[in-house]
PAMAR-33806 format. One line per 4 residues: for each residue x, z, y of N, C-alpha, C, O, CB. Coordinates in pm, whole numbers, m for minus. Each point is the difference from the previous one (the first is absolute). Glycine has a CB too. Example, Ala and Ser with C-alpha at 12.3 -4.5 7.8 and 13.67 -1.06 7.14 Angstrom:
# PAMAR-33806
1319,780,m569,m89,0,119,90,0,120,104,66,m2,m293,59,m115 ~ 154,m197,222,82,6,119,m77,73,109,51,17,111,67,m232,m174 .
# end
This chain:
# PAMAR-33806
m6815,m6943,1640,40,117,78,15,121,m88,95,77,15,m212,m170,183 ~ 31,108,m285,5,113,m92,121,m12,m90,68,99,m30,m317,m78,37 ~ 275,m146,m51,115,m25,m85,129,33,73,90,59,m59,m217,m237,m61 ~ 138,141,250,119,25,82,26,150,14,113,46,m15,m155,m260,139 .
m63,286,m95,13,145,18,45,64,m130,84,90,m3,m261,m91,180 ~ 117,m49,m287,37,54,m132,145,m27,m30,72,85,m54,m307,m117,m26 ~ 279,m92,116,139,m37,m25,96,87,78,100,46,m56,m173,m278,14 ~ 46,257,168,83,87,84,5,139,m58,107,61,m8,m165,m195,211 .
m54,186,m245,m7,136,m56,83,10,m126,60,104,m25,m290,m75,121 ~ 236,m136,m176,79,2,m124,147,12,31,72,76,m65,m245,m214,m48 ~ 218,62,214,142,10,40,35,140,48,106,55,m32,m109,m297,94 ~ m87,299,17,24,134,53,8,103,m112,83,90,m1,m201,m154,213 .
26,44,m307,m1,94,m114,128,m14,m80,59,99,m44,m310,m110,34 ~ 295,m117,m10,122,m25,m77,121,62,68,84,63,m64,m183,m276,m22 ~ 105,194,220,112,59,75,m3,153,m8,104,64,m13,m106,m262,169 ~ m115,252,m148,m15,146,m5,47,54,m134,71,100,m8,m264,m114,166 .
151,m58,m266,40,43,m135,151,m14,m17,64,87,m58,m288,m156,m32 ~ 280,m41,141,146,m21,m7,73,113,72,102,49,m48,m136,m299,36 ~ m18,289,128,59,111,76,m3,129,m78,97,77,m1,m168,m187,212 ~ m40,133,m277,m10,121,m84,102,m3,m112,66,100,m30,m310,m83,84 .
257,m136,m117,98,m13,m109,140,31,49,77,69,m67,m222,m240,m42 ~ 180,118,228,133,23,56,22,149,30,107,54,m26,m109,m287,124 ~ m100,296,m44,11,144,28,19,79,m128,81,93,m6,m224,m122,210 ~ 68,m8,m306,12,69,m128,140,m18,m59,60,94,m52,m306,m126,12 .
295,m94,48,135,m28,m51,103,80,78,92,58,m59,m163,m290,m9 ~ 56,237,200,94,76,84,m3,149,m36,104,65,m12,m134,m233,198 ~ m94,219,m202,m13,142,m34,63,29,m136,68,101,m17,m279,m89,154 ~ 188,m102,m233,59,19,m133,152,m1,7,68,84,m59,m269,m192,m44 .
252,8,180,145,m9,15,57,123,70,106,52,m38,m125,m301,46 ~ m53,296,95,45,118,76,2,124,m89,95,78,0,m188,m178,211 ~ m18,115,m289,m9,115,m91,110,m7,m105,63,101,m32,m312,m88,68 ~ 274,m134,m89,104,m18,m101,139,31,58,83,67,m62,m225,m241,m52 .
164,122,237,129,25,66,21,148,26,109,53,m20,m121,m279,126 ~ m97,292,m60,12,143,28,26,78,m127,80,94,0,m232,m120,195 ~ 85,m11,m305,25,67,m127,143,m23,m48,66,92,m49,m309,m118,m10 ~ 290,m98,75,137,m33,m39,100,80,82,99,52,m53,m172,m282,m11 .
45,240,196,89,76,89,4,147,m40,106,63,m4,m156,m223,189 ~ m69,214,m216,m7,141,m43,80,21,m129,74,98,m13,m301,m76,122 ~ 211,m115,m203,73,12,m126,150,m10,23,79,71,m63,m274,m169,m58 ~ 234,9,213,144,m16,30,56,128,60,107,47,m41,m141,m294,79 .
m38,305,59,44,125,63,7,111,m104,94,80,m1,m197,m152,220 ~ 3,76,m308,m3,104,m103,120,m16,m94,65,98,m36,m317,m90,49 ~ 281,m134,m52,113,m24,m89,133,35,65,90,56,m64,m222,m237,m45 ~ 144,148,239,122,33,73,17,151,8,110,52,m18,m129,m264,152 .
m92,284,m107,4,147,8,44,60,m132,82,92,m4,m263,m96,177 ~ 125,m49,m283,37,50,m132,148,m25,m27,71,86,m52,m305,m127,m31 ~ 280,m80,120,140,m35,m19,92,93,78,103,45,m51,m170,m283,14 ~ 28,266,163,80,90,83,7,139,m60,106,63,m1,m171,m195,202 .
m51,181,m251,m2,132,m63,89,4,m123,71,98,m24,m303,m63,110 ~ 228,m142,m165,85,m8,m119,147,1,39,80,70,m62,m260,m198,m58 ~ 215,49,224,138,m6,45,47,135,54,111,44,m27,m142,m286,79 ~ m58,307,27,35,132,54,19,100,m113,94,80,3,m221,m131,207 .
38,48,m307,12,90,m114,127,m25,m79,65,94,m47,m312,m84,35 ~ 282,m138,m2,123,m34,m73,123,48,76,93,55,m58,m207,m255,m43 ~ 113,179,234,112,47,82,13,151,m6,111,53,m11,m141,m249,162 ~ m86,267,m145,3,146,m6,54,46,m135,84,90,m7,m280,m77,166 .
147,m77,m267,46,37,m134,149,m26,m15,73,79,m60,m301,m130,m32 ~ 273,m62,148,143,m32,m8,82,102,76,106,43,m46,m162,m285,25 ~ 5,281,140,72,99,81,8,133,m73,103,67,1,m179,m181,209 ~ m37,152,m275,m1,127,m73,95,m5,m120,63,100,m35,m300,m61,109 .
245,m158,m136,89,m15,m115,145,18,41,82,51,m78,m247,m207,m27 ~ 198,115,229,137,8,47,39,138,51,117,26,27,m134,m265,31 ~ m80,328,m44,29,136,46,68,77,m113,m50,6,m112,m149,m10,270 ~ 314,62,m127,77,72,m100,m51,143,m16,m58,57,93,257,m200,m40 .
m176,199,m168,m38,138,m29,125,81,m27,86,m39,m80,m308,m35,m14 ~ 232,189,162,120,84,m12,m37,140,m50,m101,58,40,211,m189,144 ~ m25,183,m271,m13,137,m48,129,74,34,107,m60,4,m266,m10,m192 ~ 150,200,212,115,72,55,96,56,m104,m33,22,m117,m110,32,306 .
263,m32,m139,96,85,m71,m18,139,60,14,17,121,155,m208,m167 ~ m199,289,m37,m26,135,49,133,73,24,84,9,m90,m304,m3,m35 ~ 236,43,245,121,72,35,m20,151,m19,m110,44,m34,171,m226,199 ~ 43,259,m145,m7,145,m19,m99,63,97,m12,m43,115,249,44,m194 .
m307,99,33,m94,73,85,79,84,100,85,80,m41,m260,m74,m144 ~ 149,m21,315,75,81,98,m37,148,m12,m116,35,m18,125,m232,173 ~ 90,282,m145,m23,144,m6,m29,50,141,91,14,82,61,11,m286 ~ m278,3,232,m42,45,133,m45,146,m3,m67,47,91,m1,m281,m35 .
107,304,m161,m40,140,m15,63,87,109,96,m40,66,m119,5,m313 ~ m33,151,263,55,95,98,143,38,m37,85,19,87,m316,70,m42 ~ 256,m80,m175,135,32,m45,99,m110,41,111,30,44,m208,98,m238 ~ 55,m255,180,87,m111,39,24,0,151,112,m26,45,m198,m108,m238 .
m17,163,269,15,4,146,102,106,41,86,m23,85,m324,m56,m58 ~ 227,196,m90,95,107,30,140,m35,m49,100,30,66,m286,137,m81 ~ 194,m232,m102,129,m36,m57,74,m101,86,120,14,23,m213,31,m249 ~ 22,m148,276,63,m101,85,41,62,134,106,m32,53,m242,m149,m164 .
51,268,165,33,67,127,127,85,m16,86,3,88,m331,0,m25 ~ 255,67,m175,120,82,m28,122,m90,m16,108,34,50,m250,142,m162 ~ 127,m286,45,110,m93,m19,52,m51,134,121,m4,23,m217,m63,m245 ~ 5,29,312,40,m51,131,69,110,82,94,m27,75,m285,m137,m80 .
144,286,m11,64,114,69,146,15,m44,89,19,83,m314,97,m66 ~ 247,m124,m148,135,15,m54,90,m120,37,118,18,29,m214,118,m219 ~ 39,m255,190,76,m119,36,52,9,143,111,m44,30,m249,m91,m190 ~ 57,191,247,36,7,142,94,117,35,39,16,115,m258,m121,m68 .
254,184,m148,93,111,23,141,m36,m48,16,m82,m90,m205,244,66 ~ 288,m101,85,140,m28,m37,69,123,m62,115,m8,m43,m106,m161,228 ~ m80,280,m189,63,126,m47,m63,49,m130,m30,118,m14,82,m57,252 ~ m73,m152,m331,m69,38,m124,90,82,m92,120,m25,m12,m258,m182,31 .
78,305,m82,70,79,m101,5,m80,m129,m61,m106,m11,m14,325,118 ~ 147,m169,m204,10,m68,m129,m137,m7,m67,m34,m101,m61,271,181,37 ~ m314,25,36,m134,3,m59,m92,m101,69,m80,m68,m65,111,311,6 ~ m17,m252,191,m82,m95,75,39,m144,m30,m85,m89,m5,58,260,186 .
156,m194,m202,46,m133,m41,m65,m41,m132,m46,m114,m16,266,152,134 ~ m224,55,m211,m62,m26,m130,m150,m23,16,m56,m89,m64,232,229,m48 ~ m241,m60,197,m143,m17,26,m28,m138,59,m95,m67,m40,72,316,77 ~ 105,m291,58,m18,m131,64,16,m113,m101,m75,m97,2,159,191,215 .
12,m81,m304,23,m101,m103,m123,m17,m88,m38,m112,m33,282,167,36 ~ m305,57,m40,m121,m4,m84,m117,m64,75,m74,m80,m57,152,287,m64 ~ m94,m171,250,m110,m54,80,15,m150,23,m98,m74,m5,75,297,116 ~ 145,m267,m85,25,m143,21,m30,m80,m126,m58,m109,5,233,165,166 .
m134,m2,m283,m27,m66,m127,m150,m10,m27,m48,m98,m57,267,183,m31 ~ m293,15,130,m144,4,m26,m80,m86,97,m92,m71,m41,123,299,m50 ~ 3,m221,221,m82,m66,101,64,m123,64,m70,m79,64,m27,300,m21 ~ 226,m238,m60,67,m115,61,47,32,141,m74,58,79,m65,m210,m218 .
260,114,168,59,36,128,m65,m72,117,8,48,114,205,m6,m232 ~ m278,m156,94,m53,m81,109,m131,48,59,m40,m49,106,153,m135,m211 ~ m180,277,41,m130,44,51,16,114,100,63,101,m27,m169,m170,m189 ~ 45,48,334,2,105,102,m116,97,m21,10,118,33,99,m276,129 .
m220,107,m217,m115,85,m34,m58,m51,m132,29,m112,m42,m81,162,288 ~ m28,31,m309,m64,m41,m127,m101,m112,23,m38,m69,m95,69,302,7 ~ m75,m253,212,m101,m101,31,60,m140,15,m75,m97,8,m57,274,104 ~ 264,m189,m107,64,m130,22,m25,m94,m118,22,36,m116,154,75,257 .
m222,m233,m110,m25,m99,m104,131,m58,m53,15,m18,m120,m234,m36,226 ~ 313,26,m17,131,m51,m42,110,88,57,m21,73,98,m70,m309,m109 ~ 208,229,m50,113,79,47,45,m48,138,m24,m114,40,95,153,m277 ~ m4,51,308,52,m36,131,123,m88,m8,43,m57,100,m135,270,m13 .
150,m224,m205,114,m90,m19,m43,m144,21,m117,m28,23,221,190,m183 ~ m8,m254,151,m29,m140,26,m93,m58,m106,16,26,m119,207,m49,231 ~ m320,m55,m67,m98,m62,m88,m31,m140,53,65,m47,94,m164,273,m157 ~ 1,m291,4,m43,m132,49,m39,7,146,16,m98,74,m95,38,m303 .
28,175,273,m44,15,139,117,3,100,m22,m9,120,m177,132,m206 ~ 321,m109,36,115,m5,90,11,m135,69,50,m10,111,69,176,m256 ~ m168,m271,76,11,m135,55,m122,m46,76,2,m108,59,148,59,m244 ~ m255,127,185,m121,m45,71,m124,73,m46,m8,122,5,113,m343,22 .
m203,143,m73,m131,56,m33,m104,m54,96,33,m76,91,74,284,m182 ~ m231,m169,72,m105,m50,88,10,63,139,47,113,14,m196,m150,m213 ~ 105,m36,299,4,50,137,m139,29,56,m14,61,106,224,m189,m72 ~ m313,83,m107,m137,22,48,m92,22,m119,21,m55,m108,21,m88,313 .
m144,226,m182,m101,26,m104,m135,15,67,m11,55,109,182,58,m259 ~ m275,m163,85,m135,19,54,m99,11,m115,25,m48,m111,35,m81,320 ~ m174,192,m182,m103,19,m101,m135,m42,55,m21,3,121,151,186,m224 ~ m219,m229,15,m134,m44,40,m86,115,50,m89,m20,83,106,m164,m248 .
9,304,115,m75,118,46,80,125,m32,91,m2,m83,m313,m117,48 ~ 185,229,101,71,127,m17,m101,114,6,m88,1,86,300,m97,17 ~ m200,191,m195,m85,118,3,35,85,122,118,15,34,m137,m16,m287 ~ m82,54,318,25,85,117,85,121,m38,m13,56,m109,m206,m131,209 .
306,114,m7,88,115,m23,m83,126,m23,m107,18,58,286,m124,84 ~ m127,193,m228,m66,128,m29,100,111,24,94,17,m78,m250,m123,m93 ~ 136,181,277,96,104,36,134,m62,34,8,m88,86,m126,251,m235 ~ 222,m117,84,134,m55,25,32,m118,m90,108,m59,10,m35,286,61 .
m165,m263,m159,23,m111,m93,m46,m132,61,m116,m15,39,89,171,m234 ~ 119,m251,203,m29,m134,51,16,m99,m113,87,17,m86,m11,46,319 ~ m158,m168,m235,m1,m93,m114,29,m143,43,m48,m95,m62,m115,245,m52 ~ 240,m166,220,33,m132,54,78,m84,m102,54,53,m98,m52,45,331 .
3,m229,m208,73,m91,m88,147,40,m12,60,m13,m107,m217,m171,172 ~ 213,234,44,141,40,1,32,109,m103,115,16,m40,m108,m76,281 ~ m110,134,m283,20,106,m99,40,m56,m136,58,71,m82,m224,70,205 ~ 134,m269,m148,40,m65,m125,129,m79,20,33,m88,m79,m273,74,8 .
313,49,179,123,m73,33,106,94,57,95,m44,65,m231,m162,m21 ~ 120,338,m70,94,97,56,95,59,m105,76,92,29,m247,m38,144 ~ 164,m109,m296,86,45,m111,m11,149,m24,99,69,m27,58,m254,81 ~ m281,235,m44,m27,141,m25,m119,15,m93,m102,m68,14,195,128,212 .
m79,32,m323,m111,30,m91,m103,94,62,m101,31,m62,257,m65,m129 ~ m131,78,311,m87,101,61,m118,m63,73,m99,68,28,297,80,m4 ~ m189,m277,6,m104,m68,78,m58,m116,m79,57,m43,m100,59,110,314 ~ m230,m119,m169,m63,m113,m69,m87,m79,97,m59,55,92,62,72,m310 .
m10,m259,194,m102,m81,67,m129,17,m77,m2,m13,m122,172,m156,208 ~ m279,197,m14,m133,10,m60,m91,m95,77,m13,12,122,49,231,m197 ~ m98,m337,3,m88,m96,67,m122,72,58,m37,107,m46,114,m291,m110 ~ m138,123,258,m110,66,69,m135,m66,m16,m94,35,71,260,41,87 .
m178,m172,m251,m125,m70,m20,m98,87,m79,41,78,m86,81,m298,91 ~ m251,207,25,m100,73,m76,1,m48,m144,1,m120,m25,m143,151,232 ~ 143,62,m300,8,m36,m141,143,13,m50,81,73,57,m274,m229,m29 ~ 224,85,m136,129,15,m67,113,m78,66,116,12,m40,m241,24,m169 .
92,m118,308,105,m75,70,34,m133,m64,106,m56,28,m17,271,44 ~ m177,m267,m156,24,m130,m62,8,m107,110,m89,m8,85,m31,81,m299 ~ 225,m153,211,19,m103,101,87,42,116,44,m85,78,m263,0,m142 ~ 245,215,77,89,48,106,145,m33,m37,33,m16,m118,m196,202,179 .
248,m196,39,137,m43,m29,102,66,92,m33,54,105,m58,m270,m186 ~ 215,208,36,115,44,79,103,m112,m7,19,m63,m104,m63,312,59 ~ 112,m274,157,84,m120,14,136,36,57,11,75,96,m216,m214,m64 ~ 311,83,m94,138,27,40,65,m129,50,m11,m105,m64,27,294,m105 .
52,m180,284,67,m116,60,151,21,m2,49,107,37,m250,m152,111 ~ 275,m58,m191,146,4,m6,58,m112,85,m47,m114,m6,39,215,m226 ~ 109,m71,312,71,m104,74,66,m96,m98,30,37,m114,9,122,308 ~ m17,m282,m150,55,m101,m89,141,32,m47,41,m44,m108,m183,m121,224 .
218,242,m37,137,33,m40,9,130,m81,109,45,m33,m31,m162,236 ~ m194,176,m236,m1,120,m83,40,m35,m143,m25,m113,m43,m155,216,188 ~ 240,m12,m219,31,m27,m141,m126,m41,m76,m110,46,29,299,120,m19 ~ m171,m253,m107,m114,m48,m77,m55,108,m94,73,86,m49,21,m318,63 .
m224,223,m37,m72,96,m84,m12,m54,m142,m36,m116,m20,m92,201,221 ~ 159,m1,m298,m19,m38,m141,m90,100,m75,m55,m33,m105,280,m77,109 ~ m238,230,51,m81,104,m67,m87,73,101,40,25,114,138,3,m289 ~ m298,5,130,m93,83,79,m20,130,m77,m32,m2,m119,m85,m202,221 .
136,316,m35,m20,131,m64,m114,70,72,0,12,122,245,4,m189 ~ m341,32,m10,m120,60,56,m16,142,m51,3,26,m120,m112,m251,137 ~ 92,318,77,m35,137,m33,m151,10,20,m49,10,112,279,85,m42 ~ m303,m97,m179,m145,m20,1,m76,131,20,31,102,m62,1,m298,m87 .
m132,192,236,m81,119,27,65,90,104,99,m37,62,m187,25,m294 ~ 31,130,249,50,97,98,79,104,m77,m56,99,m47,m141,m135,207 ~ 328,13,m174,79,75,m99,53,135,49,63,72,m78,m2,m290,m15 ~ m85,253,215,64,121,54,m39,127,m75,73,99,2,m70,m210,220 .
m120,109,m288,m41,115,m81,m93,m49,m111,m59,m107,10,82,265,188 ~ m36,m80,m302,m89,m34,m110,m145,m7,48,m77,m85,m44,235,194,m118 ~ m193,m20,254,m135,3,55,m30,m130,74,m103,m63,m24,115,314,46 ~ 78,m291,67,m21,m121,80,m3,m124,m88,m78,m92,24,191,201,171 .
m28,m112,m297,8,m117,m87,m127,m16,m84,m52,m111,m12,301,138,5 ~ m297,80,m51,m119,m8,m86,m128,m25,78,m88,m71,m48,203,224,m111 ~ m126,m94,277,m127,m4,73,m22,m126,84,m112,m25,44,126,270,m39 ~ 92,m324,17,m14,m127,71,17,m117,m96,63,13,m105,24,95,316 .
m145,m222,m175,15,m119,m83,145,m44,m7,77,17,95,m308,m87,m35 ~ 268,14,m174,128,m68,m17,m27,m149,m22,m108,m37,m46,218,247,m51 ~ m14,m293,128,m20,m145,m14,17,m40,m147,94,42,m68,m10,m80,304 ~ m177,m45,m283,9,m55,m135,58,m141,2,82,m36,m85,m279,176,17 .
154,m219,167,53,m136,15,20,m33,147,m82,34,85,m33,m103,m297 ~ 225,2,241,29,m52,133,20,m150,m9,71,m49,m88,34,269,159 ~ m168,m294,21,28,m143,9,116,m19,97,m5,47,113,m238,m109,m165 ~ 346,m8,8,119,m22,81,m4,m139,63,m13,m100,m70,145,256,m77 .
m120,m160,280,12,m126,73,145,m12,51,57,97,51,m305,m93,18 ~ 305,m122,m83,133,m27,56,m14,m109,105,m39,m113,m31,155,179,m186 ~ m85,m31,342,m13,m94,111,m139,m63,7,m15,m120,24,259,74,m42 ~ m346,130,m4,m138,m45,14,m61,m65,m122,m119,m30,m1,172,0,234 .
26,8,m338,m50,m62,m122,m10,103,m113,87,85,m15,14,m305,85 ~ m210,210,m148,m14,91,m114,113,m29,m99,21,m114,m41,m274,127,71 ~ 324,93,m69,112,m17,m92,m27,63,m137,36,m57,m103,117,54,300 ~ m216,120,m198,m23,65,m128,m79,129,14,m37,41,110,246,m141,m191 .
m236,161,m33,m73,127,m6,91,105,m62,54,m20,m109,m278,m99,91 ~ 240,231,88,80,111,m51,m93,99,m68,m93,51,62,267,m81,121 ~ m150,57,m310,m81,95,m77,73,133,m6,106,11,m62,m208,m197,m76 ~ 45,287,203,67,130,8,m56,97,m104,m119,1,m29,159,m38,274 .
50,118,m299,m42,105,m92,m48,120,81,40,20,114,126,m99,m291 ~ m252,158,115,m54,119,67,91,119,m30,m39,95,m68,m199,m184,53 ~ 359,82,69,99,105,m22,62,38,134,13,m82,91,35,m3,m325 ~ m10,212,244,56,52,125,151,m22,3,78,94,m9,m262,79,23 .
221,m299,m3,142,m36,0,18,m133,68,m99,m70,27,138,198,m240 ~ 84,m165,243,27,m130,59,m10,m108,m106,36,22,m116,114,84,289 ~ m200,m224,m134,m18,m111,m91,67,m124,59,m31,m40,113,m187,138,m201 ~ 308,m158,12,79,m112,53,m47,m132,m59,m21,m13,m121,218,166,148 .
m214,m253,62,m42,m133,m41,109,m101,37,38,m12,117,m283,74,m87 ~ 294,m134,m130,96,m108,25,m80,m127,30,m70,m52,m87,247,158,m67 ~ m169,m155,276,m91,m107,45,68,m135,21,m67,m97,33,m67,274,74 ~ 266,m185,m124,71,m122,38,78,27,128,19,115,37,m196,m261,m146 .
221,42,176,82,15,120,m70,m60,120,m38,m118,0,246,111,m139 ~ m227,88,243,m71,m45,120,76,40,127,67,103,4,m285,m85,m127 ~ 205,m102,224,63,26,129,89,m115,42,24,m93,m77,m33,336,30 ~ 58,m234,171,85,m105,56,m65,m137,m15,57,m92,m58,145,229,6 .
m324,m146,106,m76,m125,m6,78,m114,68,61,23,104,m277,108,m105 ~ 214,m251,m56,74,m114,57,m36,m31,146,84,m47,76,m71,m44,m306 ~ m139,118,268,m41,m30,138,33,113,97,m34,m8,118,m147,m133,m211 ~ 247,247,44,41,109,88,m109,102,30,22,91,79,136,m249,18 .
m274,143,m159,m112,91,28,16,132,m74,82,12,m91,m231,m209,126 ~ 69,296,7,m1,131,m68,m48,m13,m144,m77,m90,m33,36,202,253 ~ 88,m22,m304,m61,20,m131,m112,102,20,23,107,56,195,m160,m184 ~ m338,20,81,m115,91,13,m55,28,m140,m42,m92,m70,m14,2,303 .
56,216,m271,m56,44,m127,m125,83,27,5,102,68,224,m104,m178 ~ m340,m44,57,m129,67,22,m53,51,m133,3,m70,m101,m53,m79,301 ~ 1,273,m198,m52,65,m120,m147,35,22,m32,84,84,263,8,m141 ~ m319,m157,m18,m145,20,15,m56,78,m119,30,m33,m115,m47,m180,249 .
m62,315,m106,m57,83,m106,m110,m78,m74,m99,m42,61,152,252,72 ~ m36,m228,m263,m99,m68,m83,m85,97,m81,m120,m22,m20,273,m172,7 ~ m90,302,m34,m71,96,m86,72,135,10,117,6,36,m195,m190,m195 ~ 6,291,127,57,134,14,m32,87,m121,m95,m26,m74,76,5,323 .
99,125,m265,m32,112,m89,m69,104,88,60,48,96,139,m93,m257 ~ m323,81,132,m74,90,90,56,142,4,39,55,m102,m238,m192,56 ~ 201,194,165,39,138,18,m111,95,m43,m116,m40,m9,266,m29,195 ~ m115,193,m211,m99,98,m46,m91,48,112,m112,46,m25,273,25,m150 .
m114,m82,300,m76,58,111,m25,m97,115,m111,m5,53,208,222,m116 ~ 4,m294,101,m12,m87,117,3,m147,m41,71,m39,m92,40,215,234 ~ m190,m256,m71,m2,m144,m27,88,m73,102,m41,m99,61,m193,117,m157 ~ 355,32,112,100,m60,89,120,m40,m85,43,76,m87,m121,63,287 .
133,m257,m174,111,m50,m81,132,15,75,12,m40,116,m166,m122,m229 ~ 251,222,45,128,33,64,116,m70,m69,1,m19,m122,m94,241,189 ~ 191,m260,13,129,m49,m50,107,78,74,10,m7,123,m99,m228,m176 ~ 169,310,m20,103,82,64,113,m85,57,44,22,113,m100,163,m270 .
102,m283,81,113,m80,48,4,m134,m72,m26,m8,m120,156,217,171 ~ m98,m314,24,39,m128,m58,138,m29,56,17,m16,121,m259,m72,m144 ~ 341,81,m64,134,m29,47,63,m108,m87,m60,m44,m97,85,280,183 ~ 96,m280,m50,52,m125,m54,146,12,m42,74,87,46,m235,m209,98 .
199,32,m232,139,m15,m39,27,m149,m8,m93,m81,m3,97,303,m124 ~ 125,m259,123,29,m142,m2,147,m30,m1,81,75,m54,m292,m111,170 ~ 245,m77,m54,137,m50,0,49,m20,143,m71,33,96,33,m145,m318 ~ 158,57,238,63,m29,129,52,123,71,19,m2,121,m169,m192,m103 .
172,302,m91,59,121,59,136,21,m64,16,m15,m121,m245,121,164 ~ 328,m73,41,140,17,m45,53,m133,m53,116,m7,m42,m157,250,m15 .
# end
């Protein structure tokens, strides 16, 4: 009887030990599998980060860099304003004396017959804008109006040196943007001309920020970086030919502020005008 009980107890003990061994093996396998899974997830994450970094680097490599052709500084002096006003007065008269004829000839040679005011960005004669131009403009932010001065996006699209778009974000306006929309049948764009800063006066230009770099997007895709000089003049960028998309969609040109030249007094960034030239006219 004692032997029988002992024998039964041995089997039970053996089964118990075998069960423990199986549990230990299972736990080891589970721990190993979990460690393997963690390592796999970690390796996949690292691979994804590497791929993302490579794609980002490739995208940055493909971004073009543009530098401007500096155009003539517009004469916005009080003398020029009076001179153009006098010229327009003489042009609109039919009873000019010989002296006035000579005066008009001198004024036209100096200021150009196409300007109605000294503030005009382009002559009133036929230009690329005769065939079209953008039909819509919008900005990410706008500085609140001060007195009679308004800083809406349209101010950088009115072909006037007297007005300017000023972003309204706190700080220097890094990341703020202005966007131009062109109908598909509009003449194609080959050049962007920028009047940088608030050029209406020396005071306004010096005391407000001017743009140092603009990121250019074409139809939602990053195309290049425009590097602007810190000069009170128009700056022209030859960018290639854009517009008349094959799918009939609008051409959209977006300009995002990347960096600025700081103003002496105000931390607001201004762009007086962004205008365009191109082909498909005449």
